[in-house]
N, C-alpha and C positions, 0 to 999 in steps of 0.2 A: 469330683472326678470319681466315679466308682472303680473300686478295685477289687477285683477276687483274691485268692491266696493263689498257690500255682496248683494242686489240688483239684480246684475247681476249675481253673483255667485249661487245664487238659482235657478235663471233664467235658466241657462246653465243645471242643474242638472234636471229641471222639464223637459227641452226640449228633454233631452236624454233618461227619462224614465219616463214620467209623471204618468202611472199607478202603480207604486213600491212602497209598504208603504213608509211612509215617520215617520207620527207620531203614537205611540200606547199607549193607557191609558187603559190596562185591565178593571181596575176595575171601570172606568170610561164610560166602554164602547163606546171608541173612538177609530175610525181606520179612519186614513188620508191617501191619496194617495199623492203623491208630487204634482200632479195636484190641487188637494183639498188645501193642505197645503197651496199651493203660493196663492190661490184664496183668503184663509183666510188671511194673513199677509196683502193682495193688498187693503180687504175691511179695515181693520184696518188703513193700512199707508193712504188710503185718507180719514179716520174720523178723523186722526190728522191732517193731513192739512187743514181740513175743519175748526177745532177750533184755527187752527192759528200756530200750529206747525210746524217750518221750520229749515232748515240748521243750525245746532250749537245749535240750543237749547237742553236744558237737560229734559229730562224725567226718574224720577226715578221709581222703582218699586220694592213694599215692599211685599214678597210672597213667598211661597214655591213653590216646584217644578209643578206648574200646566199649564194644556196646553196655559192657556192665557200668560203665562211669556215667553213659545215658541214663539208664535206669536207675542209677543211683540218685541223681539228681530230683528226679521227680518223685522216686520214695522214699526219700529223705523229708522233702518239701510237704510229701503228704501228712505224715505224722507230726511235722512241726520241728522236727532235727534240723540245725546247722548244719550246713555241708561246709567242710573247713578244705579249700583246695590247695594242692600239695605241688608244688613245683617240680617235675621230673627230673630236673638236674640239682636237686638239694643231695647235697653229702651230710657226713654224720652229724656234723657240728649243728647244721642249719634245720635237721629234722627234730635234733634234740630240743633246740628251742623253741620249732614252731610247736611240736607235742606237749611241753611244759606251758609256754605262753596261752596256748589255743583251750587249755583245759578238755583235750579231745578226749571222749567215752569208748568211742569206736572207732577203728584204723581200717579201712580197706586196702591191701597193697597188692600189687602184681609182684614177679619173681624177680624181674631184673630190668636195666634200659642201658644199652650200650654198654655192655661189658660190666657194669656196676651191678653187684649183686644188691638188691633192696632187702633180702632176706639176711643176708649175712650182717649188715647194719644194724637191722632189728633185733637179732640175737645177741647181737654186742651190746647193744643200750639196754635191751631188755632179757638179761639171762633168765629171768623167771621162766620166761615163753618154754624152755628146755624141757621145764619139770611138770608145767602142768596143764590141765587140759579144757578145752574150747569154753569162754565164758567163765572161768576162774581164775582168771589172772589177778593177781597181787602185786604190782610193781612198786619198787621202793622209789624209784627214780620218777615214775610218773603214775602218781597215785589215782590220779582221775580215769586213767585208762584200764577199762575192763576187758573189750573184745579186740581183737585182732581178726580179720577177714581174707582168706588168702583167694586172690581171684586167679584162680586155675584150676586143673582138675585133679592133681595129687595133693595128699594130706600132708600138713605141716603140722609139725607140734605146736600144741597152744595153740592151734589157729584153728579157728571155723574155716569150711569153704564155702564160697557164694553161693553154691548150691542148696547147703544147709539151711541157710537162709530162706532161701524162695521157697523151702517149704516146710520150716518150722511154724510157718504161721497157718497152716492149712485147717486148725482148727478154730480159727478166731472169724466169727461172721462178719458179713458186709458191711452189716449195720454198725459194730463195734469201731470198725475201720473209720466209717461215715462218719460215726458220732466225733472221733479223735479229731478229723477232718474240719469238722464243723466248728469245732472251739479254736481253731488259730484265727489270727488278725491280720490283717494285710499289711500292719505296721511293724509285724513279728520279723527280729531279724530272722533270717532262712541262708544266709550265705555268707560266709567270710572267707575274704582272699589277701595273702600277705604282700604287703608293698613296700619296700625299704625306701623309695622316694629317691631323696637326694642326701639324707644324714641318718644317724642313729639305727637303732635295731630294725628289722621288719615290722610293721604295724598292719594288725588283723583288721581289717576296713570292712565294718560290719553294714550287710545288704539286706534290703525287707523284700516281701512278695509286692509290694507295693513300687520299690525303685526297680524291681527288673521286670517286672511285667509291661509296666508303663513305657521303660525304656526299650525294651525287644519290640514292641507294640508300633511305637513312633520309628524305630530305626527300620522294621520289616513295611511300613508305610512311605518311608522315603525311596524304597527300592522299587514299591510297587509289589510285594511279594502277592501271590495268590496260592491257590492248593494246585495250580499248574505248575509251579515254579517246583525245582529239585537243584537242591544247594549241595554244593562239595565243600565240605568244610575241614580242611588240614592245617588249620591252626590251633595250638594245645588249648583243650577242655580248663586245664587250671586256671585259663585267662578267662577275663570277660569276654575278649575277642571270640574265643569259643562256645563258652556257656551260652553269653549272653546273646551278640550279634549272630552266632549261630543257630543253638540249639533253640532257646527260647523263641529268637526272632520265628524262627520255621515253624515251630507250634504254634504261634500267634496269626499265622495267615493259613495253618493247614497244609504246609509244604513239606515235601520230602527230604530229609537230613540225610546227605549222602557224606559220612565221615571217611578219613583218611586215619587209619591208626596212628602211623609218625610219618611225619612230612620227606616227600622223596617227589622231587620236579617231575620225574617220568611217572610216578605212581599218579599223580595227581591230573595230570593231561591225560594219562590212560582212563581214568575216572570219570572226568568230564564228558570224553568221548563216548566211553561204553556207556554212561548212564543215562547220557544225554542232560548233562547238568545244564541249567540256566543261569546258576548264580555261583560266584568261587569267590573266596573271602581271601584275603592273604596279606602278609606285611610285605612293603617293599622287597625286603631281601628274596621273600619267597617268589616274588613275582619275575625279579631278575633273573634269580636260576630257570625260571621256567622259558623265560622269553629267549635266554641263552643257551639251550638244550642245541646240541646240534642235531637233533632230530625234531624240532620242534616243529618243520613245516610237515611232516606225515602225520599228525595228528588233526582228526577231526573236530573243531571246537565250534563250529558253525552253532550249534545249540546256545552258547554263552550269550546270556543278554545283560546279565547286572553282576552286583557283588558289591565288596567292599574293600576298598584298602586301607590300612590304619596302622596303628601299632608305632610308627615312629614318622620321620620326617617324607614326606612322598613326594620321592623327584618328580619335576617334571615330564622330564625325558621317559620315564619310566611308565608313568601314566598315560603319556600318549601310545607308548607301543602296547599296553594293555585292550587301548580304544581300537588301535588301528591294525594290528596283527593278532591279537586274541579276539578280536570282533567282540568286545566286552562295551556295546556303544553307550550302555545305560549304566556303567560302573559309577560307584560313589565314592565319596570320600569321608571317611568321620573320624572325628576328634572327642578325644576325653580322657579321663583317667578312672582307673578302679574306683575313685572316691565318689564318682560321680557315675555308678553303675552301667557303664561308663560312659556313653555317647553324650554330648554337651552339644555340638554341632554337625552338623551333614548337609553334602551336596543333595538336590533332587536328580531323578534321573534325566530329567527334561531341561537341566543345566548348560548352559553353552560349556563348550571345551574350558575356554579363559576361567569360568567359573571352577572347573572341578581340575583344574591342573594350577592353578595361582590361588585357591583359597580353601579352606576345610568346611565351607560351606555355612548357613546358617543355622541359628537354635531350632532345637526341635520343639515341636508343640507345647506349649505350658511350660516351657523351661525360660528362664529372664539369664540374659549375658549382659555384662557392660564391661566396657576398660577403664580401667580405673591408673590415676598416677599411684605408682609404689609407695612413695612416701606419704605423699598427702590423704590417699584413700579416695580422693573427691575423682568423681567420672571426667572423662577428657571427651574433648571433639571429636566427630567422626574422623579419620584416619589420621590420627596421633598414636603414637606407638604408647601401649601401657599394661598393666597385668591384666590379664583376662579372670574375670571371678563370674560365677554361675550362682543360680537360686533354682528352686523347684523341689518337685517332686523325686527327681533322680539323685539326690546329693544325700551320702550316706547318713547313718545314726551316728556314729563315730569310729573311733580307734576301739579295740575292743580292751579294757582294764588300761586306758592310755589315755585320761580326762586332760593332761595339758598338751599332750599332742594335738588332739583335739582341739584344743581351744585354737592353737596356734594357725590352723586352717578354716575354721569355720567359725564367723563371727556370730555375735549373739543373737542379729537379725537375720542368721539363717544363710548367708552368701560365704559359697565356698572359694577360698582362694588358690588356683590351681599352680602357681607359682611361673606360668607361661606368660612371655609376652607375645599380644599380638595387637593387630590393627582391622578395625572394622571400618566396612565401606558405608555409603549414605542408604544402602537397602539391606543392611544388616549380616552383610559375608565376611566371614573373618578371614585373616591371614598370622600363621603363628610365625611369629620373627625369631622366635628362641626363649631360651630360660633363663630367667631372671639370675640364677647361679651360674648359668652356662658364659654369659657375656664375657668377652675377652676385652680387656683395657689395655691397650699398646700405645704407650705413649701418650695418654690420656684419650686417644682415639677409642670410641665404643666399635668392636667390633662383634656381628652376631654371625655363629658358626653357620647358621641356615642358609645366608644369602652365599656364603663362599661355597657351600657344599652344594648349591644349585645352579651354580657357575660352572663348577666342574664336573658337574654332572652331562655336561653340553658336550664335552672331549671325548672324541670319539676311540682313544683308548682305555677309558676310564669304566671299569663295572660297575663299583660302589667305592665310597668315600665315606669317612667322616672326619671332621675338623674341631679340634680341640685347642686350648691355650695351655703353651708349655712357659717355664718360667725363661726371662731373658733378664741377664746383666744390663744393658743399656735402655731397653725398652719396657722394662718389668714384666711384661708377658710378650710372647710372640704367636704366631698363628701357624700351629704346624696340622698337616694334611696326612691321613692316612689314607692310602689309596691302594685298592685291587685292580689289578688290569684285567681289561678282557682276554678271552684263553687265546693265545698266539700272538699277543701283544705285547710288547716291553715298552716301558716309558724311562727314560733315564734322566737322571737327576737335570743334566744340562738341555736336555730336551724339553722336559717340564717347566724349567725355568723360563724358556725362551718364549715356550706358548701362552704363560701366564702375565709375562711382565708389563705390559702396559694394561691390559683390563683388570688384572687382577694384583695389584702392587702390594696389597697386606701380606700376601704370600712369600714374597721374597725374603722376609726375614729368617724364615725356617723351612728348609727340607732336607729331611732326614733321608 
């Protein structure tokens, strides 16, 4: 299986169809062809090269879905720098940990997010910024950090402007950048995303060119994406959902990326309508918010064809709403985790409604999946529940500087243990039934939150629900359902107990 590096991957698309629209931001009045987009990426790559970034150095980006984010993803990959994605919800302690653990050399940062000043946080963590010049940083707390780049228009003390980097490398010839790009290897780590899993400190998942390119290409194939498609991407770029299932999947097919800077249900539907988007991504709560807009029926969504719902349990009722009311008749379900770059299984556009509401699809091409007994580690027969494990090109290299944590989830023969419980049918389609560590044991009875949630989603008053286990003196654990009602609806404890009494007796033990 031949693999390019991401720089060559983009160049092939440019060579094939340079005038096709690559990146569109409706509200920012930005429209770039693939030729223009590639040139922007190369200009930034030269600037990064000029300030001393090289193969294997770490570049972190802390921002929403801005145009600079997309350009930085490809520019860093072109010179072989590892892109470290930073959750926009991070606070001071989380940022301190990430900058330290990741050995970040350059940090790209926006000004603020939802009332939290990123700059105030940085000046507090790195007081040396207030008295230094761009590129001269010597931080006691973060000795690896040399550069901070501000994603804005006004100059900030101690920081480069993004535009500075775009122009800094103007004197670097193309052949020098091409030589740098040609030294890279497909199995080089190129992306690092932090995931906490269920225990311990966040872990930096190391993903390679090969991981990301093959995963994105197969994801796009499952959606039957082509250069005719236009994808609305409201999911965050700092997660694989945005930067792989969104950005890289589009590029693999030569499709148009139409990102939304920050999720807003009205803005998403407006973007789909005005840009005639054929694909839309989202987690279930995003689709729930869109479907339940009072003005939903006023939007023209007839261009929609496909997309991906993923990120958490996909409720059957929500999936049906996306197909029937939004018109995305070829929408797919994808399942995976960051450690698998990220998709393991996916439905296909021609799968039946049952397949696309009751399963998370089957393995992507060249991906192995099996269900094993969590205790004996032996494969179980089809139809029997066990832990889903996977092996193939998509499996991460490991957790950065955490070999023991890596060994806990990666076997010597390459199998990644997901920690998810699943059942596989005779045709290879998988149904996720819960997490090994989420299983609720009530009086000796094994209860899986997913099964309870699926039933509650059918209730006419319920918009969203999460089921968890809580301590109980009699049964050891009880089932707790946290419910959000639809707008204008109310659900009293008494009425709720009556409605689930016969069909869902496990919930009688705990109604908060």
